[in-house]
BALOBA-345351 format. One record per residue (C-alpha): residue in three letters; x, y, z; residue number from 1. Coordinates in nm, 3 decimals, decimal comma. Layout:
{site "ala"; {X; Y; Z}; NUM}
...
This chain:
{site "pro"; {0,850; -4,963; 1,487}; 1}
{site "lys"; {0,845; -4,659; 1,290}; 2}
{site "thr"; {1,085; -4,369; 1,344}; 3}
{site "pro"; {1,001; -4,141; 1,587}; 4}
{site "ala"; {0,960; -3,798; 1,542}; 5}
{site "lys"; {1,236; -3,564; 1,709}; 6}
{site "asn"; {1,228; -3,480; 2,041}; 7}
{site "ile"; {1,012; -3,814; 2,080}; 8}
{site "ala"; {1,119; -4,068; 2,268}; 9}
{site "tyr"; {0,901; -4,381; 2,286}; 10}
{site "ser"; {0,832; -4,482; 2,669}; 11}
{site "pro"; {0,732; -4,789; 2,860}; 12}
{site "ala"; {0,421; -4,972; 2,884}; 13}
{site "leu"; {0,155; -4,777; 3,059}; 14}
{site "ser"; {0,072; -5,050; 3,337}; 15}
{site "pro"; {-0,022; -5,016; 3,715}; 16}
{site "ala"; {0,251; -5,281; 3,804}; 17}
{site "thr"; {0,522; -5,468; 3,667}; 18}
{site "ala"; {0,425; -5,571; 3,283}; 19}
{site "ala"; {0,648; -5,624; 2,951}; 20}
{site "trp"; {0,772; -5,312; 2,757}; 21}
{site "ala"; {0,680; -5,221; 2,450}; 22}
{site "pro"; {0,923; -5,095; 2,155}; 23}
{site "val"; {1,084; -4,841; 2,334}; 24}
{site "val"; {1,426; -4,650; 2,311}; 25}
{site "his"; {1,685; -4,751; 2,559}; 26}
{site "cys"; {1,697; -4,428; 2,765}; 27}
{site "thr"; {1,747; -4,344; 3,122}; 28}
{site "val"; {1,520; -4,142; 3,373}; 29}
{site "lys"; {1,705; -3,851; 3,564}; 30}
{site "thr"; {1,471; -3,677; 3,685}; 31}
{site "asp"; {1,331; -3,825; 3,983}; 32}
{site "ser"; {1,630; -4,122; 4,155}; 33}
{site "arg"; {1,389; -4,310; 4,255}; 34}
{site "cys"; {1,343; -4,433; 3,886}; 35}
{site "arg"; {1,522; -4,724; 3,770}; 36}
{site "glu"; {1,711; -4,756; 3,383}; 37}
{site "leu"; {1,395; -4,841; 3,165}; 38}
{site "ala"; {1,422; -5,190; 3,046}; 39}
{site "pro"; {1,501; -5,318; 2,678}; 40}
{site "pro"; {1,178; -5,453; 2,522}; 41}
{site "ile"; {1,082; -5,815; 2,505}; 42}
{site "pro"; {0,892; -6,000; 2,199}; 43}
{site "asp"; {0,561; -6,090; 2,347}; 44}
{site "ala"; {0,561; -5,639; 2,477}; 45}
{site "met"; {0,258; -5,600; 2,237}; 46}
{site "ser"; {0,035; -5,873; 2,336}; 47}
{site "ser"; {-0,326; -5,794; 2,454}; 48}
{site "lys"; {-0,306; -5,686; 2,819}; 49}
{site "gly"; {-0,713; -5,706; 2,841}; 50}
{site "ser"; {-0,927; -5,445; 2,840}; 51}
{site "val"; {-0,923; -5,047; 3,043}; 52}
{site "val"; {-1,221; -4,834; 3,051}; 53}
{site "leu"; {-1,043; -4,494; 2,977}; 54}
{site "ala"; {-1,218; -4,131; 3,119}; 55}
{site "tyr"; {-1,218; -3,998; 2,827}; 56}
{site "ser"; {-1,332; -3,641; 2,684}; 57}
{site "gly"; {-1,194; -3,579; 2,331}; 58}
{site "gly"; {-0,958; -3,341; 2,440}; 59}
{site "leu"; {-0,563; -3,293; 2,415}; 60}
{site "asp"; {-0,466; -3,531; 2,753}; 61}
{site "thr"; {-0,695; -3,800; 2,740}; 62}
{site "ser"; {-0,697; -3,863; 2,348}; 63}
{site "cys"; {-0,260; -3,881; 2,358}; 64}
{site "ile"; {-0,365; -4,179; 2,651}; 65}
{site "leu"; {-0,596; -4,342; 2,486}; 66}
{site "ala"; {-0,343; -4,373; 2,238}; 67}
{site "arg"; {-0,071; -4,436; 2,440}; 68}
{site "leu"; {-0,301; -4,715; 2,610}; 69}
{site "lys"; {-0,305; -4,902; 2,277}; 70}
{site "glu"; {0,024; -4,887; 2,228}; 71}
{site "gln"; {0,149; -5,076; 2,470}; 72}
{site "gly"; {-0,102; -5,347; 2,383}; 73}
{site "tyr"; {-0,447; -5,263; 2,624}; 74}
{site "glu"; {-0,777; -5,274; 2,461}; 75}
{site "val"; {-0,910; -4,981; 2,529}; 76}
{site "val"; {-1,334; -4,867; 2,594}; 77}
{site "ala"; {-1,362; -4,514; 2,622}; 78}
{site "tyr"; {-1,625; -4,345; 2,826}; 79}
{site "leu"; {-1,766; -4,024; 2,825}; 80}
{site "ala"; {-1,960; -3,890; 3,110}; 81}
{site "asn"; {-2,232; -3,616; 3,058}; 82}
{site "asn"; {-2,278; -3,437; 3,392}; 83}
{site "gly"; {-2,442; -3,095; 3,237}; 84}
{site "gln"; {-2,157; -3,009; 3,071}; 85}
{site "lys"; {-2,169; -2,864; 2,714}; 86}
{site "glu"; {-1,964; -3,057; 2,491}; 87}
{site "asp"; {-2,020; -3,222; 2,174}; 88}
{site "phe"; {-2,045; -3,586; 2,285}; 89}
{site "glu"; {-2,092; -3,726; 1,927}; 90}
{site "glu"; {-1,829; -3,556; 1,778}; 91}
{site "ala"; {-1,625; -3,752; 2,039}; 92}
{site "arg"; {-1,791; -4,033; 1,947}; 93}
{site "lys"; {-1,640; -4,063; 1,604}; 94}
{site "ala"; {-1,298; -3,942; 1,762}; 95}
{site "ala"; {-1,251; -4,219; 1,982}; 96}
{site "pro"; {-1,312; -4,523; 1,695}; 97}
{site "lys"; {-1,045; -4,336; 1,494}; 98}
{site "leu"; {-0,798; -4,441; 1,763}; 99}
{site "gly"; {-0,885; -4,796; 1,778}; 100}
{site "thr"; {-1,115; -4,826; 2,073}; 101}
{site "lys"; {-1,284; -5,118; 2,144}; 102}
{site "lys"; {-1,596; -4,969; 2,248}; 103}
{site "val"; {-1,777; -4,570; 2,316}; 104}
{site "phe"; {-2,009; -4,509; 2,640}; 105}
{site "ile"; {-2,132; -4,188; 2,663}; 106}
{site "glu"; {-2,366; -4,171; 2,969}; 107}
{site "asp"; {-2,567; -3,950; 3,078}; 108}
{site "val"; {-2,536; -3,911; 3,442}; 109}
{site "ser"; {-2,761; -3,564; 3,496}; 110}
{site "arg"; {-3,025; -3,688; 3,727}; 111}
{site "glu"; {-2,811; -3,924; 3,948}; 112}
{site "phe"; {-2,550; -3,681; 3,987}; 113}
{site "val"; {-2,873; -3,379; 4,068}; 114}
{site "glu"; {-3,042; -3,691; 4,287}; 115}
{site "glu"; {-2,807; -3,829; 4,505}; 116}
{site "phe"; {-2,460; -3,646; 4,467}; 117}
{site "ile"; {-2,579; -3,224; 4,468}; 118}
{site "trp"; {-2,922; -3,299; 4,689}; 119}
{site "pro"; {-2,708; -3,449; 4,949}; 120}
{site "ala"; {-2,473; -3,149; 4,966}; 121}
{site "ile"; {-2,801; -2,889; 4,955}; 122}
{site "gln"; {-2,951; -3,092; 5,317}; 123}
{site "ser"; {-2,606; -3,078; 5,498}; 124}
{site "ser"; {-2,527; -2,727; 5,348}; 125}
{site "ala"; {-2,220; -2,817; 5,262}; 126}
{site "leu"; {-1,938; -2,572; 5,221}; 127}
{site "tyr"; {-1,567; -2,555; 5,222}; 128}
{site "glu"; {-1,355; -2,338; 5,324}; 129}
{site "asp"; {-1,631; -2,074; 5,354}; 130}
{site "arg"; {-1,635; -2,032; 5,008}; 131}
{site "tyr"; {-1,656; -2,363; 4,781}; 132}
{site "leu"; {-1,974; -2,560; 4,711}; 133}
{site "leu"; {-1,812; -2,867; 4,595}; 134}
{site "gly"; {-1,905; -2,883; 4,259}; 135}
{site "ile"; {-1,575; -3,073; 4,110}; 136}
{site "ser"; {-1,575; -3,298; 4,435}; 137}
{site "leu"; {-1,917; -3,413; 4,383}; 138}
{site "thr"; {-1,920; -3,484; 4,066}; 139}
{site "arg"; {-1,608; -3,720; 4,034}; 140}
{site "pro"; {-1,750; -3,998; 4,241}; 141}
{site "cys"; {-2,070; -3,999; 4,079}; 142}
{site "ile"; {-1,846; -3,969; 3,700}; 143}
{site "ala"; {-1,606; -4,237; 3,848}; 144}
{site "arg"; {-1,878; -4,482; 3,985}; 145}
{site "lys"; {-2,003; -4,550; 3,564}; 146}
{site "gln"; {-1,707; -4,560; 3,435}; 147}
{site "val"; {-1,644; -4,864; 3,741}; 148}
{site "glu"; {-2,025; -5,026; 3,651}; 149}
{site "ile"; {-1,895; -5,019; 3,278}; 150}
{site "ala"; {-1,579; -5,204; 3,368}; 151}
{site "gln"; {-1,754; -5,466; 3,553}; 152}
{site "arg"; {-2,016; -5,467; 3,265}; 153}
{site "glu"; {-1,711; -5,529; 3,004}; 154}
{site "gly"; {-1,507; -5,744; 3,193}; 155}
{site "ala"; {-1,212; -5,484; 3,234}; 156}
{site "lys"; {-0,976; -5,569; 3,440}; 157}
{site "tyr"; {-0,865; -5,142; 3,434}; 158}
{site "val"; {-0,932; -4,803; 3,425}; 159}
{site "ser"; {-0,745; -4,458; 3,363}; 160}
{site "his"; {-0,815; -4,114; 3,367}; 161}
{site "gly"; {-0,653; -3,828; 3,294}; 162}
{site "ala"; {-0,613; -3,650; 3,586}; 163}
{site "pro"; {-0,279; -3,441; 3,648}; 164}
{site "gly"; {-0,060; -3,612; 3,978}; 165}
{site "lys"; {-0,114; -3,244; 4,093}; 166}
{site "gly"; {-0,452; -3,191; 4,270}; 167}
{site "asn"; {-0,758; -3,442; 4,394}; 168}
{site "asp"; {-0,915; -3,507; 4,080}; 169}
{site "gln"; {-0,720; -3,854; 4,136}; 170}
{site "val"; {-0,806; -3,940; 4,446}; 171}
{site "trp"; {-1,150; -3,883; 4,437}; 172}
{site "cys"; {-1,148; -4,102; 4,098}; 173}
{site "glu"; {-0,921; -4,361; 4,254}; 174}
{site "leu"; {-1,066; -4,389; 4,564}; 175}
{site "thr"; {-1,442; -4,438; 4,458}; 176}
{site "cys"; {-1,327; -4,730; 4,210}; 177}
{site "tyr"; {-1,163; -4,918; 4,451}; 178}
{site "ser"; {-1,409; -4,862; 4,687}; 179}
{site "leu"; {-1,687; -5,005; 4,454}; 180}
{site "ala"; {-1,405; -5,274; 4,304}; 181}
{site "ser"; {-1,117; -5,372; 4,553}; 182}
{site "his"; {-0,995; -5,573; 4,252}; 183}
{site "ile"; {-0,991; -5,277; 3,988}; 184}
{site "lys"; {-0,630; -5,146; 3,863}; 185}
{site "val"; {-0,584; -4,792; 3,819}; 186}
{site "ile"; {-0,386; -4,667; 3,511}; 187}
{site "ala"; {-0,296; -4,295; 3,601}; 188}
{site "pro"; {-0,038; -4,188; 3,326}; 189}
{site "trp"; {0,065; -3,843; 3,496}; 190}
{site "arg"; {0,175; -3,985; 3,780}; 191}
{site "met"; {0,408; -4,252; 3,579}; 192}
{site "pro"; {0,751; -4,058; 3,536}; 193}
{site "glu"; {0,800; -4,233; 3,220}; 194}
{site "phe"; {0,488; -4,041; 3,087}; 195}
{site "tyr"; {0,526; -3,731; 3,283}; 196}
{site "asn"; {0,830; -3,717; 3,167}; 197}
{site "gln"; {0,823; -3,756; 2,813}; 198}
{site "phe"; {0,472; -3,541; 2,821}; 199}
{site "lys"; {0,631; -3,169; 3,009}; 200}
{site "gly"; {0,363; -2,941; 2,858}; 201}
{site "cys"; {0,120; -2,905; 2,583}; 202}
{site "ser"; {0,424; -2,854; 2,326}; 203}
{site "asp"; {0,498; -3,219; 2,404}; 204}
{site "leu"; {0,144; -3,374; 2,382}; 205}
{site "met"; {0,059; -3,219; 2,059}; 206}
{site "glu"; {0,399; -3,309; 1,900}; 207}
{site "tyr"; {0,307; -3,703; 1,991}; 208}
{site "thr"; {-0,067; -3,561; 1,797}; 209}
{site "lys"; {0,128; -3,508; 1,491}; 210}
{site "his"; {0,354; -3,801; 1,461}; 211}
{site "his"; {0,034; -4,035; 1,570}; 212}
{site "gly"; {-0,199; -3,865; 1,334}; 213}
{site "ile"; {-0,413; -3,811; 1,635}; 214}
{site "pro"; {-0,754; -3,544; 1,577}; 215}
{site "ile"; {-0,708; -3,267; 1,805}; 216}
{site "pro"; {-1,013; -2,984; 1,751}; 217}
{site "val"; {-0,837; -2,623; 1,786}; 218}
{site "thr"; {-1,013; -2,433; 2,084}; 219}
{site "pro"; {-0,912; -2,110; 2,112}; 220}
{site "lys"; {-0,648; -2,056; 2,406}; 221}
{site "asn"; {-0,762; -1,925; 2,711}; 222}
{site "pro"; {-0,582; -1,741; 3,050}; 223}
{site "trp"; {-0,687; -2,008; 3,262}; 224}
{site "ser"; {-0,917; -2,401; 3,215}; 225}
{site "met"; {-1,270; -2,490; 3,259}; 226}
{site "asp"; {-1,381; -2,761; 3,393}; 227}
{site "glu"; {-1,757; -2,752; 3,330}; 228}
{site "asn"; {-2,129; -2,984; 3,524}; 229}
{site "leu"; {-2,446; -2,901; 3,599}; 230}
{site "met"; {-2,288; -2,761; 3,932}; 231}
{site "his"; {-2,098; -2,541; 3,847}; 232}
{site "ile"; {-1,790; -2,404; 3,639}; 233}
{site "ser"; {-1,453; -2,407; 3,750}; 234}
{site "tyr"; {-1,160; -2,166; 3,625}; 235}
{site "glu"; {-0,803; -2,213; 3,723}; 236}
{site "ala"; {-0,464; -2,240; 3,668}; 237}
{site "gly"; {-0,272; -2,026; 3,396}; 238}
{site "ile"; {-0,295; -1,643; 3,537}; 239}
{site "leu"; {-0,461; -1,759; 3,791}; 240}
{site "glu"; {-0,192; -1,912; 3,985}; 241}
{site "asp"; {-0,066; -1,584; 4,053}; 242}
{site "pro"; {-0,301; -1,489; 4,351}; 243}
{site "gln"; {-0,203; -1,107; 4,314}; 244}
{site "glu"; {-0,326; -1,087; 3,981}; 245}
{site "pro"; {-0,646; -0,921; 3,999}; 246}
{site "ser"; {-0,670; -0,861; 3,642}; 247}
{site "ala"; {-0,799; -1,228; 3,595}; 248}
{site "ser"; {-1,103; -1,206; 3,844}; 249}
{site "arg"; {-1,173; -0,877; 3,659}; 250}
{site "ser"; {-1,188; -1,005; 3,335}; 251}
{site "leu"; {-1,386; -1,354; 3,436}; 252}
{site "his"; {-1,648; -1,068; 3,658}; 253}
{site "glu"; {-1,685; -0,955; 3,331}; 254}
{site "asp"; {-1,709; -1,277; 3,141}; 255}
{site "leu"; {-1,979; -1,401; 3,355}; 256}
{site "gly"; {-2,176; -1,138; 3,319}; 257}
{site "gln"; {-2,214; -0,938; 3,646}; 258}
{site "ala"; {-2,121; -0,608; 3,522}; 259}
{site "lys"; {-2,378; -0,624; 3,289}; 260}
{site "ala"; {-2,647; -0,786; 3,504}; 261}
{site "pro"; {-3,053; -0,679; 3,481}; 262}
{site "asn"; {-3,076; -0,346; 3,779}; 263}
{site "thr"; {-3,416; -0,565; 3,827}; 264}
{site "pro"; {-3,424; -0,843; 4,029}; 265}
{site "asp"; {-3,596; -1,200; 3,925}; 266}
{site "ile"; {-3,811; -1,329; 4,250}; 267}
{site "leu"; {-3,837; -1,712; 4,282}; 268}
{site "glu"; {-3,996; -1,910; 4,496}; 269}
{site "ile"; {-3,815; -2,233; 4,607}; 270}
{site "lys"; {-3,973; -2,479; 4,787}; 271}
{site "phe"; {-3,839; -2,778; 4,992}; 272}
{site "lys"; {-3,987; -3,115; 5,200}; 273}
{site "lys"; {-3,752; -3,291; 5,355}; 274}
{site "gly"; {-3,502; -3,159; 5,328}; 275}
{site "val"; {-3,481; -3,222; 4,929}; 276}
{site "leu"; {-3,580; -2,893; 4,672}; 277}
{site "leu"; {-3,967; -2,983; 4,549}; 278}
{site "lys"; {-4,056; -2,745; 4,324}; 279}
{site "val"; {-3,907; -2,366; 4,154}; 280}
{site "thr"; {-4,124; -2,099; 4,059}; 281}
{site "asn"; {-4,069; -1,785; 3,883}; 282}
{site "val"; {-4,314; -1,537; 4,033}; 283}
{site "lys"; {-4,303; -1,269; 3,727}; 284}
{site "asp"; {-4,425; -1,520; 3,454}; 285}
{site "gly"; {-4,544; -1,871; 3,670}; 286}
{site "thr"; {-4,286; -2,084; 3,489}; 287}
{site "thr"; {-4,277; -2,390; 3,749}; 288}
{site "his"; {-4,105; -2,647; 3,728}; 289}
{site "gln"; {-4,073; -3,001; 3,984}; 290}
{site "thr"; {-3,846; -3,233; 3,857}; 291}
{site "pro"; {-3,528; -3,274; 4,036}; 292}
{site "leu"; {-3,326; -3,186; 3,720}; 293}
{site "ala"; {-3,536; -2,973; 3,549}; 294}
{site "leu"; {-3,530; -2,720; 3,798}; 295}
{site "phe"; {-3,234; -2,728; 3,867}; 296}
{site "leu"; {-3,121; -2,681; 3,503}; 297}
{site "tyr"; {-3,356; -2,366; 3,544}; 298}
{site "leu"; {-3,172; -2,238; 3,800}; 299}
{site "asn"; {-2,877; -2,252; 3,659}; 300}
{site "glu"; {-3,059; -2,061; 3,369}; 301}
{site "asn"; {-3,214; -1,792; 3,577}; 302}
{site "arg"; {-2,886; -1,546; 3,518}; 303}
{site "phe"; {-2,735; -1,599; 3,869}; 304}
{site "leu"; {-2,414; -1,606; 3,960}; 305}
{site "gly"; {-2,177; -1,847; 4,242}; 306}
{site "met"; {-1,955; -1,756; 4,434}; 307}
{site "lys"; {-1,608; -1,692; 4,364}; 308}
{site "ser"; {-1,264; -1,797; 4,472}; 309}
{site "arg"; {-0,914; -1,915; 4,363}; 310}
{site "gly"; {-0,994; -2,092; 4,147}; 311}
{site "ile"; {-1,308; -1,913; 4,051}; 312}
{site "tyr"; {-1,629; -2,132; 4,096}; 313}
{site "asp"; {-1,926; -2,019; 3,884}; 314}
{site "thr"; {-2,201; -2,233; 4,070}; 315}
{site "pro"; {-2,563; -2,038; 4,026}; 316}
{site "ala"; {-2,811; -2,337; 4,139}; 317}
{site "gly"; {-2,594; -2,450; 4,376}; 318}
{site "thr"; {-2,536; -2,038; 4,537}; 319}
{site "ile"; {-2,943; -2,048; 4,486}; 320}
{site "leu"; {-3,051; -2,340; 4,711}; 321}
{site "tyr"; {-2,724; -2,367; 4,947}; 322}
{site "his"; {-2,865; -1,972; 5,106}; 323}
{site "ala"; {-3,254; -2,117; 5,028}; 324}
{site "his"; {-3,184; -2,454; 5,216}; 325}
{site "leu"; {-3,041; -2,232; 5,525}; 326}
{site "asp"; {-3,240; -1,993; 5,573}; 327}
{site "thr"; {-3,515; -2,231; 5,563}; 328}
{site "glu"; {-3,328; -2,418; 5,808}; 329}
{site "ala"; {-3,328; -2,095; 6,060}; 330}
{site "leu"; {-3,700; -2,131; 6,036}; 331}
{site "ile"; {-3,800; -2,482; 6,104}; 332}
{site "met"; {-3,509; -2,594; 6,358}; 333}
{site "asp"; {-3,493; -2,516; 6,708}; 334}
{site "trp"; {-3,130; -2,330; 6,813}; 335}
{site "lys"; {-3,010; -2,607; 6,946}; 336}
{site "val"; {-3,072; -2,849; 6,637}; 337}
{site "arg"; {-2,955; -2,641; 6,470}; 338}
{site "gln"; {-2,627; -2,564; 6,655}; 339}
{site "ile"; {-2,517; -2,933; 6,644}; 340}
{site "lys"; {-2,535; -2,917; 6,305}; 341}
{site "gln"; {-2,319; -2,639; 6,243}; 342}
{site "gly"; {-2,104; -2,741; 6,512}; 343}
{site "leu"; {-2,055; -3,061; 6,335}; 344}
{site "gly"; {-2,023; -2,904; 5,942}; 345}
{site "leu"; {-1,752; -2,715; 6,175}; 346}
{site "lys"; {-1,559; -2,953; 6,310}; 347}
{site "tyr"; {-1,337; -3,074; 6,006}; 348}
{site "ala"; {-1,240; -2,740; 5,936}; 349}
{site "glu"; {-1,111; -2,732; 6,277}; 350}
{site "leu"; {-0,907; -3,029; 6,356}; 351}
{site "val"; {-0,786; -2,959; 6,020}; 352}
{site "tyr"; {-0,687; -2,654; 6,075}; 353}
{site "ile"; {-0,669; -2,599; 6,431}; 354}
{site "gly"; {-0,388; -2,328; 6,584}; 355}
{site "phe"; {-0,388; -2,156; 6,239}; 356}
{site "trp"; {-0,698; -1,914; 6,370}; 357}
{site "gln"; {-0,492; -1,691; 6,525}; 358}
{site "arg"; {-0,225; -1,620; 6,204}; 359}
{site "val"; {-0,449; -1,435; 5,972}; 360}
{site "glu"; {-0,217; -1,157; 5,857}; 361}
{site "gly"; {-0,191; -0,990; 5,490}; 362}
{site "lys"; {-0,353; -0,764; 5,278}; 363}
{site "val"; {-0,622; -0,836; 5,049}; 364}
{site "gln"; {-0,737; -0,615; 4,720}; 365}
{site "val"; {-1,164; -0,654; 4,753}; 366}
{site "ser"; {-1,389; -0,467; 4,455}; 367}
{site "leu"; {-1,766; -0,357; 4,596}; 368}
{site "phe"; {-2,071; -0,396; 4,312}; 369}
{site "lys"; {-2,402; -0,428; 4,326}; 370}
{site "gly"; {-2,424; -0,590; 4,748}; 371}
{site "gln"; {-2,134; -0,804; 4,641}; 372}
{site "val"; {-1,762; -0,864; 4,787}; 373}
{site "tyr"; {-1,526; -0,953; 4,511}; 374}
{site "met"; {-1,159; -1,045; 4,607}; 375}
{site "leu"; {-0,927; -0,935; 4,351}; 376}
{site "gly"; {-0,618; -1,052; 4,479}; 377}
{site "trp"; {-0,412; -1,104; 4,889}; 378}
{site "glu"; {-0,049; -1,176; 4,970}; 379}
{site "ser"; {0,026; -1,282; 5,325}; 380}
{site "pro"; {0,424; -1,325; 5,478}; 381}
{site "leu"; {0,270; -1,631; 5,633}; 382}
{site "ser"; {0,128; -1,755; 5,333}; 383}
{site "leu"; {0,136; -2,122; 5,249}; 384}
{site "tyr"; {0,041; -2,104; 4,888}; 385}
{site "asn"; {0,358; -2,237; 4,677}; 386}
{site "glu"; {0,293; -2,150; 4,355}; 387}
{site "asp"; {0,583; -2,335; 4,188}; 388}
{site "leu"; {0,447; -2,629; 4,386}; 389}
{site "val"; {0,099; -2,631; 4,266}; 390}
{site "ser"; {0,167; -2,535; 3,947}; 391}
{site "met"; {0,029; -2,735; 3,653}; 392}
{site "asn"; {0,345; -2,618; 3,455}; 393}
{site "val"; {0,609; -2,636; 3,661}; 394}
{site "his"; {0,760; -2,954; 3,823}; 395}
{site "gly"; {0,932; -2,752; 4,129}; 396}
{site "asp"; {0,979; -2,986; 4,464}; 397}
{site "tyr"; {0,694; -3,265; 4,463}; 398}
{site "glu"; {0,667; -3,577; 4,264}; 399}
{site "pro"; {0,382; -3,669; 4,109}; 400}
{site "ile"; {0,468; -4,075; 4,163}; 401}
{site "asp"; {0,420; -3,987; 4,530}; 402}
{site "ala"; {0,044; -3,936; 4,455}; 403}
{site "thr"; {0,012; -4,390; 4,423}; 404}
{site "gly"; {0,117; -4,429; 4,828}; 405}
{site "phe"; {-0,107; -4,167; 4,918}; 406}
{site "ile"; {-0,405; -4,311; 4,721}; 407}
{site "asn"; {-0,297; -4,665; 4,843}; 408}
{site "ile"; {-0,251; -4,591; 5,164}; 409}
{site "asn"; {-0,619; -4,408; 5,192}; 410}
{site "ser"; {-0,805; -4,680; 4,987}; 411}
{site "leu"; {-0,714; -4,963; 5,234}; 412}
{site "arg"; {-1,047; -4,947; 5,437}; 413}
{site "leu"; {-1,201; -4,877; 5,167}; 414}
{site "lys"; {-1,114; -5,207; 4,995}; 415}
{site "glu"; {-1,137; -5,366; 5,340}; 416}
{site "tyr"; {-1,495; -5,243; 5,336}; 417}
{site "his"; {-1,525; -5,335; 5,011}; 418}
{site "his"; {-1,416; -5,724; 5,108}; 419}
{site "arg"; {-1,682; -5,767; 5,401}; 420}
{site "gln"; {-1,990; -5,629; 5,189}; 421}
{site "ser"; {-1,878; -5,874; 4,941}; 422}
{site "lys"; {-1,918; -6,159; 5,159}; 423}
{site "val"; {-2,189; -6,034; 5,365}; 424}
{site "thr"; {-2,371; -6,029; 5,001}; 425}
{site "ala"; {-2,261; -6,394; 4,964}; 426}
{site "lys"; {-2,451; -6,468; 5,269}; 427}
């Protein structure tokens, strides 16, 4: 093998289970006591291990993962989902083959995302912890479902993603995969000690791209990370990890245009039927949209800004429809039916957080502007927030590998459900 670059150690094959090791430098992982000494290479380590469908974005993480999977002998199928984000898909289509992909699929899942994921959330008035309209929670299963479809179509035994070992993305993705194909195997590099111990941050990943000649688009560095889809844009990590930092909220409010918002309202007429959005009309200019995707895109472009929290979520269309649907319910539901609906929505929060409602103690800094209340920062002696634990830049006491067991346990019922459904379908 080539002489490794400075500070770059070739490490064992990315594998969801015990497998042959690729050519590596013999070393010992010391950060996790449960990790054994890495085995030396064996002759057939570079033989093909089959196909893996990688959820690929063309960014730093997934480009490195793609190259690494190729190193370990996998045939990589790159998959990009278009769910409404502003992204240069053609550039990504050109970049992936340069890294040795077997195939590249760019799938537009926007329509099904709106009709099959967003609409049910609007119908149920889904709002997590009184703030979050579930923009990321809704899109990950939609993306993963198409990933499984491609894997089945291409005869791939594996799927892979670049979700970090901290956070819910990995859970949403993998539980979806297991519920649709219980036999599928997931390669999650950011939960593998041999991967996250080597790549401790962006600088290590960048060094790897230089050594392997991996083209990475250079973009201005933001003080936070962004994730965009039709439902919303989320801003997380970076300076947002400090809940007492007011400049983070202030900067985003300015970037999102609230201070520059017009002083006259836009008037929309929104029509629902059977709980589903049917038509949107701009009363001022008569503009009308009726197809699900078109009207959702229109609401996103209508200069409305959504609910904010840390992470801060910009959810224009979702916020409009949430309130419009909620007020329509008040008009057509009798008090008892509405009470039942509200109770079902609150029950989950009650069971999870039972006993904590009395423990509300702390200090909050808010900004009041144009009829809105914006949270700038907060602190409490009873806070459950641990910056070192959740930070993407600090290892802390959390071992990402632990998430594998959590997902395995939680997916058991989904795998059994899939087995049962397979038997029913076969009859």
